[in-house]
C-alpha positions in Angstrom: 0.1 0.0 0.0 1.4 3.4 -1.0 0.8 6.7 0.6 -1.1 9.6 -1.1 0.5 11.2 -4.0 1.9 14.6 -3.2 0.2 17.4 -5.0 2.4 19.3 -7.4 2.1 22.9 -7.9 3.4 25.0 -10.7 4.9 28.3 -9.8 4.8 31.4 -12.1 8.0 32.3 -13.6 9.3 35.9 -14.4 8.2 37.0 -18.0 11.4 36.8 -20.1 10.3 39.7 -22.3 10.0 42.3 -19.5 12.1 40.8 -16.8 9.3 41.3 -14.3 9.0 45.0 -14.8 5.6 44.6 -16.6 4.6 48.3 -16.9 6.5 51.4 -18.0 5.7 55.0 -17.9 6.7 56.7 -21.1 6.7 60.5 -21.6 4.8 61.7 -24.6 6.6 65.1 -25.1 6.9 68.3 -23.3 5.1 69.8 -20.4 1.5 71.0 -20.5 0.4 74.5 -19.6 0.4 73.6 -15.8 3.9 72.1 -15.9 2.9 68.6 -15.7 4.8 65.9 -17.8 2.2 63.8 -19.5 2.9 60.0 -19.4 1.4 56.8 -20.9 1.6 53.7 -18.8 2.3 50.8 -21.3 2.0 47.2 -20.2 4.2 44.2 -21.4 2.2 42.5 -24.4 3.6 39.1 -23.5 2.4 38.9 -19.8 -0.3 41.6 -20.2 1.2 43.6 -17.3 1.5 40.8 -14.8 5.3 40.4 -14.8 5.1 36.8 -14.6 3.9 33.8 -17.0 2.8 30.3 -16.1 5.7 27.9 -15.8 6.0 25.3 -18.5 5.5 21.7 -17.6 8.5 19.6 -18.5 7.7 16.3 -20.2 9.5 13.3 -19.3 12.0 12.1 -22.1 11.7 15.5 -23.9 14.8 16.6 -25.8 16.5 19.7 -24.7 
């Protein structure tokens, strides 16, 4: 009789495209009349602004 099979969890890994810095503020030019610097917040298209992507499951016997 064998014991219960341990549950395996997959942990998220850092997005290789943005290295975990999922959002960036980009200036769009000069300052407005009040002196503010307008910016746009852009999210990483690969991880949709999360900074992580799901871990890949490694198949047994898969070639590297």
